[in-house]
Every structure is written in structure tokens, then in C-alpha cells.
MARBA-3410 file (N, C-alpha, C, O; in Angstrom, 1 decimal):
246
0.9,-1.2,0.0,0.0,0.0,0.0,0.9,1.3,0.0,1.9,1.3,0.7 ~ 0.5,2.2,-0.8,1.3,3.5,-0.9,0.4,4.7,-0.7,-0.6,4.8,-1.4 ~ 0.8,5.5,0.1,0.0,6.7,0.4,0.2,7.7,-0.8,1.2,7.8,-1.4 ~ -0.9,8.5,-1.0,-0.9,9.5,-2.0,0.1,10.6,-1.5,0.3,10.8,-0.3 ~ 0.8,11.3,-2.5,1.8,12.3,-2.1,1.4,13.4,-1.2,2.1,13.8,-0.3
0.2,13.8,-1.4,-0.4,15.0,-0.5,-1.4,14.5,0.5,-2.4,15.2,0.8 ~ -1.1,13.4,1.1,-2.1,12.8,2.1,-2.3,13.7,3.3,-3.4,13.8,3.8 ~ -1.3,14.5,3.7,-1.4,15.4,4.8,-2.4,16.5,4.5,-3.2,16.9,5.3 ~ -2.2,17.1,3.3,-3.1,18.2,2.9,-4.5,17.6,2.8,-5.5,18.4,3.1 ~ -4.7,16.4,2.2,-6.1,15.9,2.1,-6.7,15.7,3.4,-7.9,16.1,3.6
-6.0,15.1,4.4,-6.6,14.9,5.7,-6.9,16.2,6.4,-7.9,16.3,7.1 ~ -6.0,17.2,6.2,-6.3,18.5,6.8,-7.3,19.4,6.1,-7.8,20.3,6.8 ~ -7.5,19.2,4.8,-8.4,20.2,4.2,-9.5,19.6,3.4,-10.4,20.4,3.0 ~ -9.6,18.3,3.1,-10.7,17.8,2.2,-12.0,17.9,2.9,-12.1,17.5,4.1 ~ -13.0,18.3,2.2,-14.3,18.4,2.8,-14.9,17.0,3.1,-15.5,16.8,4.2
-14.6,16.1,2.3,-15.0,14.7,2.6,-14.5,14.2,3.9,-15.2,13.5,4.6 ~ -13.2,14.4,4.1,-12.6,14.0,5.4,-13.3,14.6,6.6,-13.5,14.0,7.6 ~ -13.5,15.9,6.5,-14.2,16.6,7.6,-15.5,16.0,7.8,-15.9,15.7,9.0 ~ -16.3,15.7,6.8,-17.7,15.2,7.0,-17.6,13.8,7.6,-18.4,13.4,8.5 ~ -16.6,12.9,7.1,-16.5,11.6,7.6,-16.1,11.7,9.1,-16.5,10.8,9.9
-15.2,12.6,9.5,-14.8,12.8,10.8,-15.9,13.1,11.7,-16.1,12.6,12.8 ~ -16.8,14.1,11.2,-18.0,14.5,12.0,-18.9,13.3,12.2,-19.5,13.1,13.3 ~ -19.1,12.5,11.1,-20.0,11.4,11.2,-19.4,10.4,12.3,-20.2,9.8,13.0 ~ -18.1,10.2,12.3,-17.6,9.3,13.3,-17.8,9.8,14.7,-18.1,9.0,15.6 ~ -17.6,11.1,14.9,-17.8,11.7,16.3,-19.3,11.5,16.7,-19.6,11.3,17.9
-20.2,11.8,15.8,-21.6,11.6,16.1,-21.9,10.1,16.5,-22.7,9.9,17.4 ~ -21.3,9.2,15.7,-21.5,7.8,16.1,-21.0,7.4,17.4,-21.6,6.7,18.2 ~ -19.8,8.0,17.8,-19.3,7.7,19.1,-20.2,8.3,20.2,-20.4,7.7,21.2 ~ -20.7,9.5,19.9,-21.6,10.1,20.9,-22.9,9.3,21.0,-23.4,9.2,22.1 ~ -23.3,8.7,20.0,-24.5,7.8,20.0,-24.3,6.6,20.9,-25.1,6.2,21.7
-23.0,6.0,20.8,-22.7,4.8,21.6,-22.6,5.2,23.1,-23.0,4.4,23.9 ~ -22.1,6.4,23.4,-22.0,6.8,24.8,-23.4,7.1,25.4,-23.6,6.7,26.5 ~ -24.3,7.7,24.6,-25.6,7.9,25.1,-26.4,6.6,25.2,-27.3,6.6,26.1 ~ -26.1,5.6,24.4,-26.8,4.3,24.6,-26.4,3.7,26.0,-27.2,3.1,26.6 ~ -25.1,4.0,26.3,-24.7,3.4,27.6,-25.2,4.2,28.8,-25.4,3.7,29.9
-25.5,5.5,28.6,-26.0,6.4,29.6,-27.1,7.3,29.1,-26.9,8.5,28.9 ~ -28.3,6.7,28.8,-29.4,7.5,28.2,-29.9,8.6,29.0,-30.5,9.6,28.5 ~ -29.6,8.6,30.3,-30.2,9.7,31.2,-29.4,10.9,31.0,-29.7,12.0,31.6 ~ -28.2,10.9,30.3,-27.4,12.1,30.1,-28.1,13.2,29.3,-28.1,14.3,29.6 ~ -28.8,12.7,28.2,-29.6,13.7,27.4,-31.0,13.1,27.2,-31.3,12.7,26.1
-31.8,13.1,28.2,-33.2,12.6,28.1,-34.1,13.2,27.0,-35.0,12.6,26.5 ~ -33.7,14.5,26.7,-34.6,15.2,25.8,-34.3,14.9,24.3,-35.1,15.3,23.4 ~ -33.2,14.1,24.0,-32.8,13.8,22.7,-33.6,12.5,22.2,-33.4,11.5,22.8 ~ -34.4,12.6,21.2,-35.2,11.5,20.7,-34.3,10.3,20.2,-33.2,10.6,19.6 ~ -34.7,9.1,20.5,-33.9,8.0,20.1,-33.8,7.9,18.5,-34.8,8.1,17.9
-32.6,7.6,18.0,-32.5,7.4,16.6,-32.0,8.6,15.8,-31.6,8.5,14.7 ~ -32.0,9.8,16.5,-31.6,11.0,15.8,-30.0,11.0,15.5,-29.6,11.4,14.4 ~ -29.2,10.6,16.5,-27.8,10.7,16.2,-27.4,9.7,15.1,-26.5,10.0,14.3 ~ -27.9,8.5,15.0,-27.5,7.6,13.9,-28.0,8.2,12.6,-27.3,8.1,11.6 ~ -29.1,8.9,12.6,-29.6,9.6,11.3,-28.6,10.7,10.9,-28.3,10.8,9.7
-28.2,11.5,11.9,-27.3,12.6,11.6,-26.0,12.0,11.1,-25.4,12.6,10.1 ~ -25.5,11.0,11.7,-24.2,10.3,11.3,-24.3,9.8,9.9,-23.4,10.0,9.1 ~ -25.4,9.2,9.6,-25.6,8.6,8.2,-25.7,9.7,7.2,-25.2,9.6,6.1 ~ -26.3,10.8,7.6,-26.4,12.0,6.6,-25.1,12.5,6.3,-24.8,12.8,5.1 ~ -24.3,12.8,7.4,-22.9,13.3,7.2,-22.1,12.4,6.3,-21.3,12.8,5.5
-22.2,11.1,6.6,-21.4,10.1,5.8,-21.8,10.1,4.3,-21.0,10.0,3.5 ~ -23.1,10.3,4.1,-23.6,10.3,2.7,-23.1,11.6,2.0,-22.7,11.5,0.8 ~ -23.1,12.7,2.7,-22.7,14.0,2.1,-21.2,13.9,1.7,-20.7,14.6,0.8 ~ -20.4,13.0,2.4,-19.0,12.9,2.1,-18.7,12.4,0.8,-17.6,12.6,0.2 ~ -19.7,11.7,0.2,-19.5,11.1,-1.2,-19.5,12.2,-2.2,-18.5,12.2,-3.0
-20.5,13.1,-2.4,-20.4,14.2,-3.4,-19.3,15.2,-3.0,-18.8,15.8,-3.9 ~ -19.0,15.3,-1.7,-18.0,16.3,-1.3,-16.6,15.9,-1.9,-15.8,16.7,-2.1 ~ -16.4,14.6,-2.1,-15.1,14.1,-2.5,-14.8,14.5,-4.0,-13.7,14.5,-4.4 ~ -15.9,14.8,-4.8,-15.6,15.1,-6.2,-15.6,16.6,-6.5,-15.4,17.0,-7.6 ~ -15.8,17.4,-5.5,-15.7,18.9,-5.7,-14.3,19.3,-5.5,-13.5,18.5,-4.9
-13.9,20.5,-6.0,-12.6,21.0,-5.8,-12.3,21.1,-4.3,-12.9,21.8,-3.5 ~ -11.2,20.3,-3.9,-10.9,20.2,-2.4,-10.1,21.4,-1.9,-8.9,21.3,-1.7 ~ -10.8,22.5,-1.7,-10.1,23.6,-1.0,-9.9,23.3,0.4,-10.6,22.4,1.0 ~ -9.1,24.1,1.1,-8.8,23.9,2.5,-10.0,24.5,3.3,-10.2,25.7,3.3 ~ -10.8,23.6,3.8,-12.1,24.0,4.4,-11.8,24.9,5.7,-12.6,25.8,5.9
-10.9,24.5,6.5,-10.7,25.3,7.7,-10.3,26.8,7.4,-10.9,27.7,8.0 ~ -9.4,27.0,6.4,-9.1,28.3,6.0,-10.3,29.0,5.3,-10.5,30.2,5.5 ~ -11.0,28.3,4.5,-12.1,28.9,3.8,-13.2,29.3,4.8,-13.8,30.4,4.7 ~ -13.5,28.5,5.8,-14.5,28.9,6.8,-14.0,30.0,7.6,-14.9,30.9,8.0 ~ -12.7,30.1,7.9,-12.2,31.2,8.7,-12.4,32.5,8.0,-12.9,33.5,8.6
-12.1,32.5,6.7,-12.3,33.7,5.9,-13.8,34.1,5.8,-14.2,35.2,5.8 ~ -14.6,33.0,5.6,-16.0,33.2,5.4,-16.7,33.9,6.6,-17.4,34.8,6.4 ~ -16.4,33.4,7.8,-17.0,34.0,9.0,-16.4,35.3,9.4,-17.0,36.1,10.2 ~ -15.1,35.4,9.0,-14.4,36.7,9.4,-14.8,37.9,8.6,-14.6,39.0,8.9 ~ -15.5,37.6,7.4,-15.9,38.7,6.5,-17.1,39.4,7.1,-18.2,38.9,7.1
-16.9,40.6,7.6,-18.0,41.4,8.2,-18.7,42.3,7.3,-19.5,43.1,7.7 ~ -18.3,42.3,5.9,-18.9,43.2,5.0,-20.3,42.9,4.7,-21.1,43.8,4.4 ~ -20.7,41.6,4.7,-22.0,41.2,4.4,-22.9,41.2,5.7,-22.6,40.6,6.7 ~ -24.0,41.9,5.6,-24.9,42.1,6.8,-25.7,40.8,7.0,-26.2,40.5,8.1 ~ -25.9,40.0,5.9,-26.7,38.8,6.1,-25.9,37.7,5.4,-25.0,37.9,4.6
-26.3,36.4,5.8,-25.5,35.3,5.4,-25.6,35.2,3.8,-24.6,34.7,3.2 ~ -26.6,35.5,3.2,-26.7,35.5,1.7,-25.6,36.3,1.1,-25.0,35.9,0.2 ~ -25.3,37.5,1.7,-24.2,38.3,1.1,-22.9,37.6,1.3,-22.0,37.7,0.4 ~ -22.7,36.9,2.4,-21.5,36.2,2.5,-21.3,35.0,1.5,-20.2,34.8,1.0 ~ -22.4,34.3,1.2,-22.4,33.3,0.3,-22.1,33.8,-1.1,-21.4,33.1,-1.9
-22.6,35.0,-1.5,-22.3,35.6,-2.8,-20.8,36.0,-2.8,-20.2,35.7,-3.9 ~ -20.3,36.5,-1.7,-18.9,36.8,-1.7,-18.0,35.6,-1.9,-17.0,35.6,-2.6 ~ -18.5,34.5,-1.2,-17.7,33.2,-1.3,-17.7,32.7,-2.8,-16.7,32.2,-3.3 ~ -18.9,32.9,-3.4,-19.0,32.4,-4.8,-18.1,33.2,-5.7,-17.4,32.7,-6.6 ~ -18.0,34.5,-5.4,-17.1,35.4,-6.2,-15.7,35.0,-6.1,-14.9,35.0,-7.0
-15.3,34.7,-4.9,-13.9,34.2,-4.6,-13.5,33.0,-5.4,-12.5,32.9,-6.0 ~ -14.4,32.0,-5.4,-14.2,30.8,-6.1,-14.2,31.0,-7.6,-13.4,30.4,-8.3 ~ -15.1,31.8,-8.1,-15.2,32.1,-9.5,-13.9,32.7,-10.0,-13.4,32.4,-11.1 ~ -13.4,33.7,-9.2,-12.2,34.4,-9.6,-11.0,33.5,-9.6,-10.2,33.5,-10.5 ~ -10.9,32.6,-8.6,-9.8,31.7,-8.6,-9.8,30.7,-9.8,-8.8,30.4,-10.4
-11.0,30.2,-10.1,-11.2,29.3,-11.2,-10.8,30.0,-12.5,-10.1,29.4,-13.3 ~ -11.2,31.2,-12.7,-10.9,31.9,-14.0,-9.4,32.3,-14.1,-8.9,32.4,-15.1 ~ -8.8,32.4,-12.9,-7.4,32.8,-12.9,-6.4,31.7,-13.2,-5.3,31.9,-13.6 ~ -6.9,30.4,-13.1,-6.0,29.3,-13.3,-5.4,29.3,-14.7,-4.1,29.3,-14.8 ~ -6.1,29.3,-15.8,-5.4,29.3,-17.1,-4.5,30.6,-17.3,-3.4,30.5,-18.0
-4.9,31.7,-16.8,-4.2,32.9,-17.0,-2.8,32.8,-16.2,-1.8,33.1,-16.8 ~ -2.9,32.4,-15.0,-1.6,32.2,-14.2,-0.7,31.2,-14.8,0.5,31.3,-14.8 ~ -1.3,30.1,-15.2,-0.5,29.0,-15.8,0.2,29.5,-17.1,1.3,29.1,-17.4 ~ -0.5,30.3,-17.8,0.1,30.9,-19.0,1.3,31.8,-18.7,2.3,31.8,-19.4 ~ 1.2,32.6,-17.6,2.2,33.5,-17.2,3.4,32.7,-16.6,4.6,33.0,-16.9
3.1,31.7,-15.7,4.1,31.0,-14.9,4.7,29.9,-15.7,5.8,29.5,-15.4 ~ 4.0,29.3,-16.7,4.4,28.1,-17.3,4.2,26.9,-16.3,3.5,27.1,-15.2 ~ 4.7,25.8,-16.6,4.5,24.6,-15.7,5.8,23.8,-15.8,6.1,23.1,-16.8 ~ 6.6,23.8,-14.7,7.8,23.0,-14.7,7.6,21.9,-13.7,7.3,22.1,-12.5 ~ 7.8,20.6,-14.2,7.5,19.5,-13.3,8.7,19.1,-12.3,8.5,18.3,-11.5
9.8,19.8,-12.5,11.0,19.6,-11.6,11.4,21.0,-11.1,11.3,22.0,-11.8 ~ 11.8,21.1,-9.8,12.1,22.4,-9.2,13.3,23.1,-10.0,14.2,22.4,-10.5 ~ 13.2,24.4,-10.0,14.3,25.1,-10.7,14.4,26.5,-10.0,13.6,26.9,-9.2 ~ 15.4,27.3,-10.4,15.6,28.6,-9.8,15.1,29.6,-10.9,15.5,29.6,-12.1 ~ 14.2,30.6,-10.4,13.7,31.5,-11.3,14.7,32.7,-11.5,15.8,32.6,-11.1
14.3,33.7,-12.2,15.2,34.8,-12.6,15.8,35.5,-11.5,16.9,36.0,-11.6 ~ 15.2,35.5,-10.3,15.7,36.2,-9.1,16.3,35.2,-8.2,16.7,35.6,-7.1 ~ 16.4,33.9,-8.6,17.1,32.9,-7.7,16.2,32.2,-6.8,16.7,31.4,-5.9 ~ 14.8,32.4,-6.9,13.9,31.7,-6.0,13.7,30.3,-6.5,13.4,30.1,-7.6 ~ 13.8,29.3,-5.5,13.4,27.9,-5.9,11.9,27.8,-6.2,11.1,28.2,-5.3
11.6,27.3,-7.4,10.3,27.4,-7.9,9.9,26.0,-8.5,10.8,25.3,-9.0 ~ 8.6,25.6,-8.5,8.2,24.4,-9.2,6.8,24.6,-9.7,6.1,25.5,-9.3 ~ 6.4,23.6,-10.5,5.0,23.7,-11.1,4.7,25.0,-11.7,5.5,25.4,-12.6 ~ 3.7,25.7,-11.3,3.3,27.0,-11.9,3.7,28.2,-10.9,2.8,28.8,-10.4 ~ 5.0,28.4,-10.7,5.4,29.4,-9.8,5.2,29.2,-8.3,5.2,30.1,-7.5
5.1,27.9,-7.9,4.9,27.6,-6.5,6.3,27.7,-5.8,7.3,27.2,-6.3 ~ 6.3,28.4,-4.6,7.5,28.6,-3.9,7.3,28.2,-2.4,8.3,28.2,-1.7 ~ 6.1,27.8,-1.9,5.9,27.5,-0.6,6.2,26.1,-0.2,5.8,25.2,-1.0 ~ 6.9,25.9,0.9,7.1,24.5,1.3,8.3,23.9,0.7,9.1,24.6,0.1 ~ 8.5,22.6,0.9,9.7,21.9,0.4,9.2,21.0,-0.8,8.4,20.2,-0.7
9.8,21.3,-2.0,9.4,20.6,-3.2,9.8,19.1,-3.2,10.8,18.8,-2.6 ~ 9.1,18.4,-4.0,9.6,17.0,-4.3,10.6,17.1,-5.5,10.9,18.1,-6.0 ~ 11.1,15.9,-5.8,12.1,15.8,-6.9,11.4,16.1,-8.2,12.0,16.7,-9.1 ~ 10.1,15.7,-8.4,9.4,15.9,-9.6,7.9,15.8,-9.3,7.4,15.2,-8.3 ~ 7.1,16.3,-10.2,5.6,16.3,-10.1,5.0,15.9,-11.4,5.7,15.9,-12.5
3.8,15.4,-11.4,3.0,15.2,-12.6,2.3,16.5,-13.0,2.1,17.4,-12.1 ~ 1.8,16.6,-14.2,1.1,17.7,-14.6,-0.2,17.9,-13.8,-0.7,19.0,-13.5 ~ -0.9,16.7,-13.5,-2.1,16.8,-12.7,-1.8,17.3,-11.3,-2.7,18.1,-10.8 ~ -0.7,16.9,-10.7,-0.4,17.4,-9.4,-0.2,18.9,-9.4,-0.7,19.6,-8.5 ~ 0.5,19.4,-10.5,0.7,20.8,-10.6,-0.6,21.6,-10.8,-0.8,22.7,-10.2
-1.5,21.1,-11.6,-2.7,21.7,-11.8,-3.6,21.8,-10.6,-4.1,22.9,-10.3 ~ -3.6,20.7,-9.8,-4.4,20.7,-8.5,-3.7,21.7,-7.6,-4.5,22.4,-6.9 ~ -2.4,21.7,-7.5,-1.7,22.6,-6.6,-2.0,24.1,-6.9,-2.3,24.9,-6.0 ~ -2.0,24.4,-8.2,-2.3,25.8,-8.6,-3.7,26.2,-8.3,-4.0,27.3,-7.8 ~ -4.7,25.3,-8.6,-6.1,25.5,-8.3,-6.3,25.8,-6.8,-7.0,26.8,-6.4
-5.7,25.0,-5.9,-5.8,25.2,-4.5,-5.3,26.5,-4.0,-5.9,27.2,-3.3 ~ -4.1,26.8,-4.6,-3.4,28.0,-4.1,-4.1,29.3,-4.6,-4.2,30.3,-3.9 ~ -4.7,29.2,-5.7,-5.4,30.4,-6.2,-6.7,30.6,-5.4,-7.1,31.8,-5.2 ~ -7.3,29.6,-4.9,-8.5,29.8,-4.0,-8.1,30.4,-2.8,-8.7,31.3,-2.3 ~ -6.9,30.0,-2.2,-6.3,30.7,-1.0,-6.1,32.1,-1.3,-6.5,33.0,-0.5
-5.4,32.5,-2.4,-5.1,33.8,-2.7,-6.3,34.7,-2.9,-6.4,35.8,-2.5 ~ -7.3,34.1,-3.6,-8.5,34.8,-3.9,-9.2,35.2,-2.6,-9.8,36.3,-2.5 ~ -9.2,34.2,-1.7,-9.9,34.5,-0.4,-9.2,35.5,0.4,-9.8,36.3,1.0 ~ -7.8,35.5,0.4,-7.0,36.4,1.2,-7.2,37.8,0.7,-7.4,38.7,1.5 ~ -7.2,38.1,-0.6,-7.2,39.5,-1.1,-8.7,39.9,-1.1,-9.0,41.1,-1.3
-9.7,39.0,-1.0,-11.1,39.5,-0.9,-11.3,40.4,0.3,-12.1,41.3,0.2 ~ -10.5,40.3,1.3,-10.6,41.1,2.5,-10.1,42.5,2.2,-10.3,43.4,3.0 ~ -9.3,42.7,1.1,-8.7,44.0,0.8,-9.3,44.6,-0.5,-8.7,45.5,-1.0 ~ -10.5,44.1,-0.8,-11.2,44.7,-2.0,-12.6,45.0,-1.6,-13.1,44.4,-0.7 ~ -13.3,45.9,-2.4,-14.7,46.1,-2.1,-15.5,44.8,-2.4,-15.1,44.0,-3.3
-16.6,44.6,-1.7,-17.4,43.4,-1.9,-17.9,43.3,-3.3,-18.1,42.1,-3.8 ~ -18.2,44.4,-4.0,-18.8,44.4,-5.3,-17.8,44.5,-6.4,-18.1,45.0,-7.5 ~ -16.5,44.2,-6.1,-15.5,44.2,-7.2,-15.9,43.4,-8.4,-16.2,42.2,-8.2 ~ -15.9,44.0,-9.6,-16.2,43.2,-10.8,-15.4,42.0,-11.0,-14.2,41.9,-10.6 ~ -15.9,41.0,-11.7,-15.3,39.7,-11.8,-13.9,39.8,-12.5,-12.9,39.3,-12.0
-13.8,40.5,-13.6,-12.5,40.6,-14.3,-11.5,41.3,-13.5,-10.3,41.0,-13.6 ~ -11.9,42.3,-12.7,-11.0,43.0,-11.9,-10.4,42.1,-10.8,-9.2,42.1,-10.5 ~ -11.3,41.3,-10.3,-10.9,40.4,-9.2,-9.9,39.4,-9.7,-9.0,39.0,-9.1 ~ -10.2,38.8,-10.9,-9.3,37.9,-11.5,-8.0,38.4,-11.8,-6.9,37.8,-11.5 ~ -7.9,39.6,-12.3,-6.6,40.3,-12.6,-5.8,40.5,-11.3,-4.6,40.3,-11.3
-6.5,40.8,-10.2,-5.8,41.0,-8.9,-5.4,39.7,-8.3,-4.4,39.7,-7.6 ~ -6.1,38.6,-8.5,-5.7,37.3,-8.0,-4.5,36.9,-8.7,-3.5,36.4,-8.1 ~ -4.4,37.1,-10.0,-3.2,36.8,-10.7,-2.0,37.6,-10.2,-0.9,37.0,-10.1 ~ -2.2,38.9,-10.0,-1.1,39.7,-9.5,-0.7,39.3,-8.1,0.5,39.2,-7.8 ~ -1.7,39.0,-7.2,-1.4,38.6,-5.9,-0.6,37.3,-5.8,0.3,37.2,-5.0
-0.9,36.4,-6.7,-0.2,35.1,-6.7,1.3,35.4,-7.0,2.1,34.6,-6.5 ~ 1.6,36.4,-7.8,2.9,36.7,-8.1,3.7,37.5,-7.1,4.9,37.3,-6.8 ~ 3.0,38.5,-6.4,3.7,39.4,-5.5,3.4,39.0,-4.1,4.1,39.5,-3.2 ~ 2.4,38.2,-3.8,2.0,37.9,-2.4,0.7,38.6,-2.0,0.5,39.7,-2.4 ~ -0.1,37.9,-1.2,-1.3,38.5,-0.8,-1.1,39.7,0.2,-1.8,40.7,0.1
-0.1,39.5,1.0,0.2,40.6,2.0,0.7,41.9,1.2,0.3,43.0,1.6 ~ 1.5,41.7,0.2,2.0,42.9,-0.6,0.8,43.5,-1.3,0.8,44.7,-1.4 ~ -0.1,42.7,-1.8,-1.2,43.2,-2.5,-2.1,44.1,-1.6,-2.5,45.2,-1.9 ~ -2.3,43.6,-0.4,-3.2,44.3,0.5,-2.6,45.6,1.1,-3.3,46.4,1.6 ~ -1.2,45.7,1.0,-0.6,46.9,1.3,-0.3,47.8,0.2,0.2,48.9,0.3
-0.7,47.4,-1.0,-0.4,48.2,-2.2,-1.4,49.2,-2.6,-2.5,49.3,-2.0 ~ -1.0,50.1,-3.5,-2.0,51.1,-4.0,-3.1,50.5,-4.8,-4.1,51.1,-5.0 ~ -2.9,49.3,-5.3,-4.1,48.6,-5.9,-5.2,48.4,-4.9,-6.4,48.8,-5.3 ~ -4.9,47.9,-3.8,-5.9,47.7,-2.8,-6.5,49.1,-2.2,-7.7,49.2,-2.1 ~ -5.6,50.0,-1.9,-6.0,51.3,-1.3,-6.9,52.0,-2.3,-7.9,52.6,-1.9
-6.5,52.1,-3.6,-7.4,52.8,-4.6,-8.7,52.1,-4.7,-9.8,52.7,-4.8 ~ -8.7,50.7,-4.8,-10.0,50.0,-5.0,-10.9,50.3,-3.8,-12.1,50.5,-4.0 ~ -10.4,50.2,-2.6,-11.2,50.5,-1.4,-11.7,51.9,-1.3,-12.8,52.2,-0.7 ~ -10.9,52.8,-1.9,-11.4,54.2,-2.0,-12.4,54.5,-3.1,-12.9,55.6,-3.2 ~ -12.7,53.5,-3.9,-13.7,53.6,-5.0,-13.1,53.9,-6.3,-13.8,54.2,-7.3
-11.7,54.0,-6.4,-11.1,54.3,-7.6,-10.6,53.0,-8.3,-9.4,52.7,-8.3 ~ -11.5,52.3,-8.9,-11.1,51.0,-9.6,-10.3,51.3,-10.8,-9.3,50.5,-11.1 ~ -10.5,52.3,-11.7,-9.6,52.5,-12.8,-8.2,52.8,-12.3,-7.2,52.3,-12.9 ~ -8.0,53.6,-11.2,-6.7,53.8,-10.7,-6.1,52.6,-10.1,-4.8,52.4,-10.2 ~ -6.9,51.7,-9.5,-6.4,50.4,-9.0,-5.8,49.6,-10.1,-4.8,48.9,-10.0
-6.6,49.6,-11.3,-6.1,48.8,-12.4,-4.7,49.4,-12.9,-3.8,48.6,-13.3 ~ -4.7,50.7,-13.0,-3.4,51.3,-13.5,-2.3,51.0,-12.6,-1.1,51.0,-13.0 ~ -2.5,50.9,-11.3,-1.4,50.6,-10.3,-0.8,49.3,-10.5,0.3,49.0,-10.1 ~ -1.4,48.4,-11.3,-0.8,47.1,-11.6,0.5,47.3,-12.3,1.5,46.5,-12.1 ~ 0.6,48.4,-13.1,1.9,48.6,-13.9,3.1,48.9,-13.0,4.2,48.9,-13.5
2.9,49.3,-11.8,4.0,49.6,-10.9,4.7,48.4,-10.4,5.9,48.5,-10.0 ~ 4.1,47.2,-10.6,4.7,46.0,-10.0,5.4,45.2,-11.1,5.0,44.0,-11.3 ~ 6.3,45.7,-11.8,7.0,45.0,-12.9,8.5,45.0,-12.6,9.3,44.8,-13.6 ~ 8.9,45.1,-11.4,10.4,45.1,-11.0,10.7,43.9,-10.1,9.8,43.4,-9.4 ~ 11.9,43.5,-10.1,12.4,42.5,-9.3,13.9,42.6,-9.1,14.6,43.3,-9.8
14.5,42.0,-8.1,15.9,42.0,-7.7,16.7,40.9,-8.5,16.4,39.7,-8.3 ~ 17.5,41.3,-9.4,18.4,40.4,-10.1,19.8,40.7,-9.7,20.4,41.8,-9.9 ~ 20.4,39.7,-9.1,21.8,39.9,-8.5,21.8,41.0,-7.5,22.8,41.8,-7.4 ~ 20.7,41.2,-6.8,20.7,42.2,-5.7,20.3,43.6,-6.2,20.1,44.5,-5.4 ~ 20.1,43.8,-7.5,19.7,45.1,-8.0,18.3,45.1,-8.5,17.9,44.2,-9.3
17.5,46.1,-8.0,16.1,46.2,-8.4,16.0,46.8,-9.8,16.5,47.9,-10.1 ~ 15.4,46.0,-10.7,15.3,46.5,-12.1,14.0,46.0,-12.7,13.4,45.0,-12.2 ~ 13.6,46.7,-13.8,12.4,46.3,-14.5,12.6,45.0,-15.3,13.7,44.8,-15.9 ~ 11.7,44.1,-15.2,11.8,42.8,-15.8,10.8,42.7,-16.9,9.6,42.8,-16.7 ~ 11.3,42.5,-18.2,10.4,42.6,-19.3,9.2,41.6,-19.2,8.0,42.0,-19.5
9.4,40.4,-18.7,8.3,39.4,-18.6,7.2,39.9,-17.6,6.1,39.8,-17.9 ~ 7.7,40.6,-16.5,6.7,41.1,-15.6,6.0,42.3,-16.2,4.8,42.5,-15.9 ~ 6.7,43.1,-17.0,6.0,44.3,-17.6,4.9,43.8,-18.5,3.8,44.3,-18.5 ~ 5.2,42.8,-19.3,4.2,42.2,-20.2,3.0,41.6,-19.5,1.9,41.8,-19.8 ~ 3.3,40.9,-18.4,2.3,40.3,-17.6,1.4,41.4,-17.0,0.2,41.3,-17.0
2.0,42.5,-16.4,1.2,43.5,-15.8,0.3,44.2,-16.8,-0.8,44.7,-16.5 ~ 0.8,44.4,-18.1,0.0,45.0,-19.1,-1.2,44.2,-19.4,-2.3,44.7,-19.6 ~ -1.1,42.8,-19.4,-2.2,42.0,-19.7,-3.2,42.0,-18.5,-4.4,42.0,-18.7 ~ -2.6,42.0,-17.3,-3.5,42.0,-16.2,-4.3,43.3,-16.1,-5.5,43.4,-15.7 ~ -3.6,44.4,-16.5,-4.3,45.7,-16.5,-5.4,45.8,-17.5,-6.5,46.3,-17.3
-5.1,45.2,-18.7,-6.1,45.2,-19.8,-7.3,44.4,-19.3,-8.5,44.8,-19.5 ~ -7.1,43.2,-18.7,-8.3,42.4,-18.1,-9.0,43.2,-17.1,-10.2,43.2,-17.0 ~ -8.2,43.9,-16.2,-8.8,44.7,-15.1,-9.7,45.7,-15.6,-10.9,45.9,-15.2 ~ -9.2,46.5,-16.6,-10.0,47.6,-17.2,-11.2,47.1,-18.0,-12.3,47.8,-18.1 ~ -11.1,45.9,-18.5,-12.2,45.3,-19.3,-13.5,45.1,-18.4,-14.6,45.0,-18.9
-13.3,44.9,-17.1,-14.3,44.7,-16.2,-15.0,45.9,-15.7,-16.0,45.9,-14.9 ~ -14.5,47.1,-16.1,-15.1,48.4,-15.7,-16.1,49.0,-16.6,-16.8,49.9,-16.3 ~ -16.1,48.5,-17.9,-17.0,49.1,-18.8,-16.8,50.6,-19.1,-15.7,51.0,-19.4 ~ -17.8,51.4,-19.0,-17.7,52.8,-19.3,-16.8,53.5,-18.3,-16.2,54.6,-18.6 ~ -16.7,52.9,-17.1,-15.8,53.6,-16.1,-14.4,53.6,-16.5,-13.6,54.5,-16.0
-13.9,52.7,-17.3,-12.5,52.7,-17.7,-12.2,53.9,-18.6,-11.1,54.1,-19.1
END
């Protein structure tokens, strides 16, 4: 028997694992209550097995959806205070996932896909589609890289959602997710892109993308042509979401 390469990530973040774990806890609680029914006399018999069966059943369809990190997603979901009602939060969550999904081919086009780790132009150890977090393996499959990129973009989309207006247009959000994946969510939230967007100046926020085309090469900060071209394309996508406002 051989474990899958990312078994730790699956156990920690897969929705299906969470649901099966909850089902197991409910089943254990049912066994304890059967041994001491006087503990919760108000609980009708048979409810806990029904709840456990429901959770276990839900784990089946949950296994085939995009396995984002549930704990991080829920933390961002409930921490978002911009929505006055739960429906607003659900809409915001849908926007986050939609932007992440749309950003996948765009980011892959910018970053490429390298199945073995390499050093990028500034000397950063990189693998797959611009991944730099954690310790890389010796090699990856294309499917592993695609899944890694999709998961990471969901994380970045959720992180920068807290630094953008709730009604940010889809194309604008996608462009900023792409940029944030490249410069970091923290840098994005401290940037003029975020400040201008939160101030209501979305055209100015799109223009601010062009400021982020530099990197340190041999310790010297300089403009990098590849980044300049990337920012121009991200800016064009960003402005396309503004319609007449652009």
C-alpha cells in the first residue's frame, strides 16, 4: 500500500474527510448515550444515527468537488464582516471561487509549468506554476501541478477578498488574483491597488498594476520585461471589467 503524495493536505483540508470525521464523532456520541441514556433525556432515540448517516452520505459528493482547504475557507467566510446577512457572504464566497477558477489558465500561461524544481530569474526555488511555498519533491506530474495551482489560487482569492470592495467586478478580481499570486497577498493588501480600490477608484487600481514590474536580479532592483508584459495583460483584463468607467 502506498500513500498519496499529498495525504497530509487531504486529511487537513478535504471536505469529505471533515464530513466523515464528524460522522464518526456523532456515532461515538450515540454509543456513549446508549450506555447512559439519562445524560440527554430530551434527545429522541435514533436522531444521532440519522445525523451520522447523513454526514457520511454527504461525504460522497464532497469528494468530487474542488478540495479547497475547508478550515481556511471557513475562517475567511465567517471573518468577512462586510455582508450584513448570510446570503451576502455566500455571494462573496462564490465570487472568490469564481475568480480563482478563472485565474487558473491565466496564471498557468504566465508562470508556465515546470515538473521539476528550478531557480527563477531572481534565484527563488520554484516548481510547477510558480509555486514557492514549502519543500518541493524531486518531480511532479502535470495533474499534481494543476491541482496545486487551483488550491493556491483559491487561497489567494480568499485572502485578497478582504482587501477589495465586496462588489468588485469579476474581471478586476481575476486580474488582482493573478497579480497577488505573483507578489504575495500581503504585498497586494498593502499596495496602491488595494488602497485605490477600497477608496472607490477602480480605474486607478487597475493602473497601479503597472507599478509591479520590477524584481531584484543579482541584488539590483530592475524592471523585468516578462513582468512588464504580464502587468500589461492583467491591467487590460482589469479595465475590461469596468465598462464605461474605464
